[in-house]
C-alpha positions in Angstrom: -41.9 12.0 -91.0 -41.0 8.3 -90.3 -40.5 7.6 -86.6 -36.9 6.9 -85.8 -35.8 3.6 -84.5 -35.5 3.4 -80.6 -32.2 1.8 -81.1 -30.7 5.2 -81.8 -32.0 6.5 -78.5 -30.6 3.6 -76.5 -27.2 4.1 -78.2 -27.2 7.7 -77.1 -28.1 6.7 -73.6 -25.6 3.9 -73.4 -22.7 6.0 -72.0 -24.8 7.2 -69.2 -26.4 3.9 -68.5 -22.9 2.2 -68.4 -21.8 4.8 -65.8 -24.9 4.4 -63.7 -24.6 0.7 -63.8 -20.9 0.5 -63.0 -20.7 3.3 -60.4 -24.2 3.1 -58.7 -26.2 -0.1 -59.3 -23.2 -2.5 -59.2 -21.7 -1.1 -55.9 -25.1 -1.3 -54.2 -25.5 -4.9 -55.3 -21.9 -5.8 -54.1 -22.5 -4.0 -50.8 -25.6 -6.1 -50.2 -23.7 -9.3 -51.1 -20.8 -8.5 -48.8 -23.2 -7.7 -46.0 -24.2 -11.3 -45.9 -20.6 -12.4 -45.0 -18.3 -12.1 -42.0 -15.1 -10.7 -43.5 -12.1 -8.8 -42.1 -10.6 -7.9 -45.5 -7.8 -10.4 -45.1 -9.1 -13.8 -44.0 -11.7 -16.1 -45.6 -15.2 -14.8 -46.0 -17.8 -16.7 -44.0 -21.5 -16.6 -45.0 -23.7 -15.6 -42.1 -26.9 -14.5 -43.9 -28.7 -11.7 -42.1 -26.6 -12.1 -38.9 -24.8 -8.8 -39.5 -28.2 -6.9 -39.7 -29.4 -8.7 -36.5 -26.2 -7.7 -34.7 -26.6 -4.0 -35.8 -30.3 -4.0 -34.8 -29.6 -5.6 -31.4 -26.7 -3.2 -30.6 -26.8 0.5 -30.0 -24.3 1.7 -32.5 -26.6 1.9 -35.5 -29.4 3.6 -33.5 -27.0 6.1 -32.1 -25.6 6.9 -35.6 -29.1 7.3 -37.0 -30.1 9.7 -34.2 -26.9 11.7 -34.6 -27.4 11.9 -38.4 -31.0 13.0 -38.1 -30.1 15.6 -35.5 -27.3 16.9 -37.8 -29.8 17.0 -40.7 -32.5 18.8 -38.7 -30.0 21.4 -37.6 -28.0 21.9 -40.8 -30.6 21.7 -43.7 -33.3 24.1 -42.6 -30.8 26.7 -41.5 -28.8 26.4 -44.7 -31.9 26.8 -46.9 -33.1 29.8 -44.9 -29.8 31.6 -44.9 -29.3 30.7 -48.5 -32.6 32.3 -49.4 -31.9 35.4 -47.4 -28.5 35.7 -49.0 -29.9 35.2 -52.5 -32.5 37.9 -52.1 -29.7 40.4 -51.4 -27.2 39.1 -54.0 -29.8 39.0 -56.8 -29.9 42.8 -56.8 -27.7 44.4 -59.4 -25.6 46.5 -57.0 -21.9 47.3 -57.2 -19.7 44.5 -55.8 -22.5 41.8 -55.9 -20.5 39.7 -58.3 -17.5 39.7 -56.1 -19.6 38.7 -53.1 -21.1 35.8 -55.1 -17.6 34.5 -55.7 -16.6 34.8 -52.1 -19.6 33.1 -50.6 -19.2 30.1 -53.0 -15.5 29.5 -52.3 -16.1 27.3 -49.2 -18.3 25.0 -51.2 -15.6 24.4 -53.8 -13.0 23.6 -51.2 -12.4 20.1 -50.0 -14.4 19.3 -46.8 -11.5 17.5 -45.2 -9.3 20.6 -45.6 -12.0 22.9 -44.3 -12.4 20.5 -41.3 -8.7 20.8 -40.5 -8.9 24.6 -40.6 -12.0 24.8 -38.5 -10.5 22.3 -36.0 -7.7 24.8 -35.4 -10.2 27.7 -35.1 -12.2 25.7 -32.5 -9.1 24.7 -30.5 -9.8 25.6 -26.8 -6.3 26.8 -26.0 -4.9 28.3 -29.2 -8.0 28.6 -31.4 -8.9 31.9 -33.1 -12.6 31.7 -31.9 -11.8 31.4 -28.2 -9.1 34.1 -28.6 -11.7 36.4 -30.2 -14.3 35.6 -27.5 -11.9 35.9 -24.6 -13.2 32.7 -23.0 -12.2 29.0 -23.1 -14.9 26.9 -24.6 -14.5 23.2 -25.5 -16.3 23.4 -28.8 -15.3 19.9 -30.2 -14.8 18.0 -27.0 -18.0 18.9 -25.2 -20.8 16.3 -25.8 -23.3 19.2 -25.9 -21.4 21.5 -28.3 -19.7 19.1 -30.7 -22.6 18.3 -33.0 -23.8 22.0 -33.2 -20.2 23.0 -34.0 -19.9 20.5 -36.8 -23.4 21.5 -38.1 -22.2 25.2 -38.1 -19.2 24.4 -40.3 -21.5 22.4 -42.7 -23.9 25.4 -42.9 -21.0 27.8 -43.5 -19.8 25.6 -46.4 -23.1 25.0 -48.1 -24.9 28.3 -47.8 -23.1 29.9 -50.7 -24.0 26.9 -53.0 -27.6 27.1 -51.9 -27.8 30.8 -52.5 -26.7 30.4 -56.1 -29.6 28.1 -56.9 -32.0 30.5 -55.1 -30.6 33.4 -57.1 -31.3 31.4 -60.3 -34.9 30.8 -59.1 -35.4 34.4 -58.2 -34.2 35.5 -61.6 -37.0 33.5 -63.2 -39.8 35.3 -61.3 -41.2 38.1 -63.5 -40.9 41.6 -62.0 -44.5 42.3 -63.0 -45.7 40.0 -60.2 -43.9 42.1 -57.6 -45.1 45.3 -59.2 -48.7 44.2 -58.9 -48.1 43.2 -55.3 -46.7 46.6 -54.5 -49.6 48.3 -56.1 -52.0 46.2 -54.0 -50.1 47.3 -50.9 -48.1 44.1 -50.1 -45.2 44.6 -47.7 -41.8 43.1 -48.5 -42.4 40.4 -45.9 -45.8 39.6 -47.5 -44.2 39.4 -50.9 -41.6 37.0 -49.6 -44.1 34.8 -47.8 -47.0 34.7 -50.3 -45.1 35.1 -53.6 -41.4 34.4 -53.5 -41.4 31.3 -51.4 -44.3 29.5 -53.2 -42.8 30.3 -56.6 -39.4 29.0 -55.4 -40.8 25.6 -54.5 -39.2 23.8 -57.5 -35.8 25.1 -56.4 -36.5 24.4 -52.8 -37.5 20.9 -53.6 -34.3 20.2 -55.5 -32.2 21.8 -52.8 -34.1 20.0 -50.0 -33.5 16.6 -51.5 -29.9 17.1 -52.4 -29.1 18.7 -49.0 -30.8 15.9 -47.0 -28.9 13.3 -49.0 -25.6 15.1 -48.5 -26.3 15.5 -44.8 -26.9 11.7 -44.4 -23.7 11.0 -46.3 -21.5 13.6 -44.5 -18.1 12.1 -43.5 -15.0 14.1 -44.4 -15.7 17.1 -42.3 -16.8 15.1 -39.3 -13.7 12.9 -39.5 -11.5 16.0 -39.6 -13.2 17.8 -36.8 -14.1 15.2 -34.2 -13.6 11.7 -35.7 -17.0 10.8 -34.4 -16.4 11.8 -30.8 -16.8 12.8 -28.1 -18.7 9.8 -26.7 -20.0 9.0 -30.2 -22.0 12.2 -30.1 -20.9 13.1 -33.7 -20.7 9.5 -35.1 -22.9 9.9 -38.1 -23.8 6.9 -40.3 -20.8 7.4 -42.6 -18.5 7.5 -39.6 -20.0 4.2 -38.4 -19.4 2.6 -41.7 -15.8 3.7 -41.7 -15.2 2.6 -38.1 -16.8 -0.8 -38.7 -14.7 -1.4 -41.8 -11.3 0.0 -40.9 -11.2 0.1 -37.1 -13.1 -3.1 -36.3 -12.3 -4.7 -39.6 -16.0 -5.9 -39.8 -16.5 -5.3 -43.5 -19.8 -7.3 -43.5 -21.3 -5.1 -40.8 -20.0 -1.9 -42.6 -21.7 -3.1 -45.8 -24.9 -3.8 -43.9 -24.9 -0.2 -42.5 -24.3 1.1 -46.1 -27.3 -0.9 -47.3 -29.4 0.5 -44.5 -28.3 4.0 -45.4 -29.2 3.4 -49.1 -32.7 2.2 -48.2 -33.2 5.0 -45.8 -32.2 7.6 -48.4 -34.6 6.0 -51.0 -37.5 6.2 -48.5 -36.7 9.8 -47.6 -36.4 10.9 -51.3 -39.6 9.2 -52.3 -41.4 10.8 -49.3 -40.1 14.3 -50.3 -41.1 13.7 -53.9 -44.7 12.7 -52.8 -44.9 15.7 -50.5 -43.7 18.4 -52.8 -45.0 16.8 -56.1 -48.5 18.2 -55.6 -47.3 21.5 -54.2 -44.9 22.6 -57.0 -45.7 24.8 -60.0 -43.2 25.2 -62.8 -45.3 27.6 -64.9 -44.5 31.2 -64.2 -46.1 32.6 -67.3 
């Protein structure tokens, strides 16, 4: 057979390449260009070079938002993956009602984060909220500097755990039953099967979910904006909230773009590090 011309392949890739260029590469390039200017969205742009980056590094806002985002990620991602795996091990069983439960647990994920934030803000209300009414005590869930970030992380976990469980269920379905039968014959307990068989064989799924969940955690905004707006005392001001506040509260579009560039570079480094760490520890062959 004669080899086909590579032109056909490039033509087939053209729609995707146009989308990636227009909606990913070009915005990143424009954000970097804008970060080199001082601009308030209305007046004339003034070229300042790397002054916006110097201001961010010398101030405490960027460091605070980085710390808050990392803490949010450390709380939300591991708990979401663990609960998603536990939920998947139960839902993967063909028992009556499991299909209905799968639909119910994924409903929060398909809902708009902003709308969920508004609902949970009412639930967390100290005076009229459903949670305090249920507990019978008054707790300042969203206005306490110590409780605000864990409360926001809890809502994020609640929203994402159903989505994560669906992927784990797909991964569990690919593991042959003969592996578990052999383990049971050898006397392996359910916990040993989970630790030494299920978790290692789910590494490809865990890698995918780990990368996507970390990226999503570093980009979270809607839910934080609806719940706390970045307060109290900037304790929930994640990086995306800082970008919003710099651009539309302080009208410092250049600084906001600089923060966005820093976020982009940070996510690239984190993704590459995860790829290097998991790359040698993943097996895709279950035969």
